[in-house]
C-alpha atoms as one frame of an Amber mdcrd trajectory, in Angstrom:
protein
  -1.173  -0.843  -9.266   1.926  -1.930 -11.184   1.965  -5.355 -12.865   5.557
  -6.257 -11.957   6.304  -9.130  -9.562   7.756  -7.884  -6.285  10.403 -10.166
  -4.734   9.825 -10.865  -1.050  13.093 -11.560   0.761  13.216 -14.227   3.458
  13.886 -13.066   7.009  12.993  -9.423   6.358  10.144  -7.108   7.309   8.770
  -7.810   3.850   8.162 -11.433   4.864   6.344 -10.493   8.075   3.937  -8.386
   6.005   2.948 -11.480   4.030   1.533 -13.417   7.015  -1.683 -11.403   7.538
  -1.992 -10.864   3.785  -1.859 -14.611   3.165  -4.483 -15.236   5.853  -6.902
 -12.765   4.309  -6.294 -14.299   0.884  -7.147 -17.783   2.192 -10.345 -16.466
   3.765 -11.356 -14.827   0.497 -10.591 -18.040  -1.411 -12.760 -20.079   0.966
 -15.606 -17.607   1.590 -15.683 -14.940  -1.141 -19.254 -13.960  -0.289 -18.414
 -13.341   3.393 -15.177 -11.349   3.176 -14.744  -8.386   0.866 -10.983  -8.021
   0.456 -10.211  -8.564  -3.201  -7.172  -6.302  -2.925  -5.383  -8.999  -0.920
  -5.893 -11.553  -3.684  -4.532  -9.179  -6.307  -1.583  -8.234  -4.120  -0.654
 -11.840  -3.434  -0.615 -12.592  -7.159   1.838  -9.757  -7.671   4.525 -10.881
  -5.230   7.253 -13.451  -5.751   7.037 -15.444  -2.543   6.571 -19.068  -1.483
   4.506 -19.295   1.674   4.764 -22.365   3.911   1.142 -23.049   4.767   0.268
 -24.512   8.205  -2.069 -27.501   8.692  -5.495 -27.314   7.090  -7.559 -26.640
  10.241  -4.975 -24.250  11.694  -4.797 -22.366   8.399  -8.587 -22.166   8.191
  -9.018 -20.840  11.726  -6.182 -18.328  11.349  -7.491 -17.108   8.012 -11.055
 -16.612   9.269  -9.821 -14.812  12.381  -7.551 -12.498  10.383 -10.244 -11.667
   7.855 -12.839 -11.186  10.605 -10.556  -8.716  12.351 -10.388  -6.642   9.185
 -14.175  -6.883   8.800 -14.553  -5.602  12.380 -12.245  -2.656  11.739 -14.066
  -1.778   8.527 -17.447  -2.007  10.285 -16.322   0.383  13.032 -15.002   2.841
  10.429 -18.171   2.703   8.341 -20.280   3.294  11.439 -18.263   6.418  12.274
 -18.398   7.691   8.680 -22.206   7.578   8.694 -22.215  10.673  10.909 -18.803
  12.032   9.850 -18.580  11.589   6.056 -15.558  13.926   5.737 -13.563  12.303
   8.536  -9.947  11.184   8.496  -9.575   7.387   8.552  -6.189   6.510  10.058
  -4.656   3.029   9.822  -2.014   2.649  12.570   0.565  -0.022  11.745  -0.938
  -0.426   8.292   1.371  -3.010   6.749  -0.258  -4.018   3.452  -3.798  -3.516
   4.722  -6.306  -1.847   2.358  -9.243  -1.269   4.711  -9.583   2.397   3.761
 -10.237   1.445   0.149 -13.068  -0.791   1.333 -14.737   1.900   3.444 -13.960
   4.935   1.249 -17.181   6.911   0.777 -15.720   9.369  -1.728 -15.180  12.220
   0.742 -13.164  10.768   3.642  -9.355  11.055   3.825  -7.224   7.961   4.409
  -3.868   7.812   6.199  -1.654   4.728   6.451   1.064   4.896   9.122   3.957
   2.483   9.642   7.737   2.337   9.956   9.756   3.674   6.995  10.836   0.208
   5.776   7.205  -0.964   5.755   5.992   2.151   3.947   8.741   1.640   1.352
   7.271  -1.787   0.528   3.749  -0.396   0.606   4.644   2.403  -1.805   5.902
  -0.211  -4.260   2.843  -2.451  -4.021   0.036  -0.047  -3.037   0.799   3.479
  -4.265  -1.206   6.326  -2.799  -4.500   7.183  -4.428  -6.624  10.317  -4.300
  -7.367  11.304  -0.682  -4.976   8.650   0.622  -1.579   9.317   2.237   1.157
   6.942   3.393   3.129   8.242   6.379   6.503   6.780   7.355   6.773   7.214
  11.115   7.183   5.557  14.489   3.679   5.694  15.935   5.138   6.520  19.368
   6.744   9.665  17.952   3.693  11.895  18.125   5.018  14.313  15.508   2.966
  12.344  12.957  -0.136  13.969  14.491   0.767  17.115  12.545   0.684  15.262
   9.223  -3.031  14.498   9.614  -5.334  17.090   8.017  -7.713  16.940  10.979
 -10.640  19.282  11.522 -12.715  18.729  14.642 -15.984  19.374  12.811 -15.169
  16.594  10.316 -14.019  13.984  12.816 -11.405  11.223  12.814 -11.423   7.458
  13.311  -8.292   5.406  14.014  -7.901   1.645  13.766  -5.024  -0.702  14.527
  -5.017  -4.405  13.581  -2.676  -6.642  15.543  -0.446  -3.730  16.535  -0.499
  -2.948  20.240   0.436  -6.416  21.543   4.072  -5.521  20.849   4.058  -2.293
  22.900   4.421  -1.795  26.637   1.170  -0.858  28.350   2.523   2.485  29.559
   3.406   3.421  25.964  -0.067   2.529  24.698  -1.534   4.635  27.501   0.624
   7.621  26.520  -0.441   7.276  22.900  -4.154   7.021  23.630  -4.208   9.897
  26.109  -2.276  12.122  23.677  -4.652  11.208  20.835  -7.718  11.957  22.954
  -6.409  15.452  23.715  -5.379  16.187  20.120  -8.301  14.622  18.245 -11.445
  15.535  20.156 -14.591  13.700  19.113 -12.576  10.952  17.436 -12.574   7.216
  17.943 -10.021   4.405  17.944 -10.788   0.716  17.440  -8.199  -2.014  18.034
  -7.921  -5.688  18.928  -6.570  -6.913  22.254  -6.279  -9.951  24.471  -6.092
 -10.620  28.186  -3.012 -11.861  30.062  -3.882 -15.514  29.418  -4.317 -14.875
  25.712  -1.022 -12.994  25.576   0.849 -16.002  26.979  -0.862 -18.259  24.467
   0.069 -15.899  21.624   3.727 -15.952  22.611   3.816 -19.754  22.846   1.843
 -20.660  19.754   1.262 -18.027  17.071   4.638 -16.299  17.238   6.590 -19.544
  17.433   4.683 -21.083  14.516   5.441 -17.961  12.467   9.174 -18.187  13.363
   8.831 -14.961  15.358   9.607 -16.412  18.795  12.240 -13.718  19.379   9.553
 -11.013  19.209   8.176  -9.860  22.568   4.481  -9.298  23.309   3.470  -7.122
  26.239   0.086  -5.399  26.002  -3.040  -7.019  27.407  -6.313  -5.807  28.904
  -8.521  -7.702  31.364 -11.617  -5.513  30.990 -12.722  -2.095  29.816 -12.691
  -0.551  33.328  -8.890  -0.466  33.209  -8.965   1.626  30.044 -11.663   3.958
  31.373  -9.328   4.964  34.195  -6.585   6.035  31.808  -7.973   9.427  30.807
 -10.754  11.868  31.581 -10.787  12.618  27.844 -12.349   9.222  27.076 -16.097
   9.573  26.661 -16.761   5.854  26.308 -14.950   2.525  26.176 -16.762  -0.318
  24.422 -15.638  -3.953  24.441 -16.972  -6.320  21.772 -16.315  -9.898  20.789
 -13.571 -10.294  18.188 -15.419 -13.048  16.319 -19.032 -12.238  17.225 -19.074
  -8.531  18.072 -19.910  -7.155  14.620 -21.843 -10.013  13.017 -22.804 -13.596
  13.924 -20.663 -16.586  13.061 -21.398 -18.403   9.815 -22.409 -22.077  10.020
 -20.191 -22.837   7.049 -17.115 -22.365   9.225 -17.960 -25.696  10.826 -18.737
 -26.840  14.372 -15.134 -27.138  15.587 -14.065 -23.740  14.260 -17.138 -21.985
  15.628 -16.668 -23.636  19.022 -13.122 -22.216  19.131 -14.315 -18.788  17.988
 -16.988 -18.618  20.691 -14.468 -19.754  23.289 -11.897 -17.054  22.488 -14.603
 -14.383  22.650 -16.166 -15.698  25.857 -12.818 -15.927  27.655 -11.619 -12.570
  26.258  -8.656 -14.237  24.573  -9.671 -12.091  21.597 -11.610  -8.855  21.914
 -12.318  -5.681  19.995 -12.176  -2.377  21.844 -13.538   1.000  20.773 -12.557
   4.161  22.646 -14.567   7.300  21.868 -12.873  10.580  22.701 -14.743  13.451
  24.337 -15.621  16.433  22.158
């Protein structure tokens, strides 16, 4: 990575990329032995940007949740790579996320997909490495499928962190059904909420981040709805966002852990894995 400071302009897509990055950095600062995302700390030191931090408890909860989401995604990818070491690992709506570098086993191929203006920032801050490709594309324009060097015998795993909330449900359905037909034997993991959680997101998180003009649309009540979308889905698995891939740590504190258990129990936050038929 280059050593130059990269200026982040207020009110641009560059600024929106800093929000999840800052959360992961805070989590690493607080719990370096729990979260393995040292790239985010290095990246944050290399940008010229003043972040307005929220209150202490709110910042702590948001940071732990953001870092846990990345841990969940990485866990799902590692699990798939155990049986598919040469698979493609595809980050949909990548932003400045570096999950592939955390799960890279030396033989897998990484792909980072986002809009052209996001990829332009990413190319400045996180240039491609060996076996890693940045793709500038609208994820709903399925022509990007052809840019993935996919071989059915090797496999493919997709993940999307905080992406699909902003898409209409019918568009997400079209994407998933098209992926299941094109990438047989693959898997996608993503985070979701139910209708109640979606309303809460619009009222609290987006407003606090000065993104109240952004619409959120996609929610899922339970996995049965997804199972009905396509006969090409072999399995749909729903897991807790905060507790689905490892137990909560006592060091988070009673109040934080109470909130984390609540959002999982009420499906305000959930992780979903869809396995495509071979």
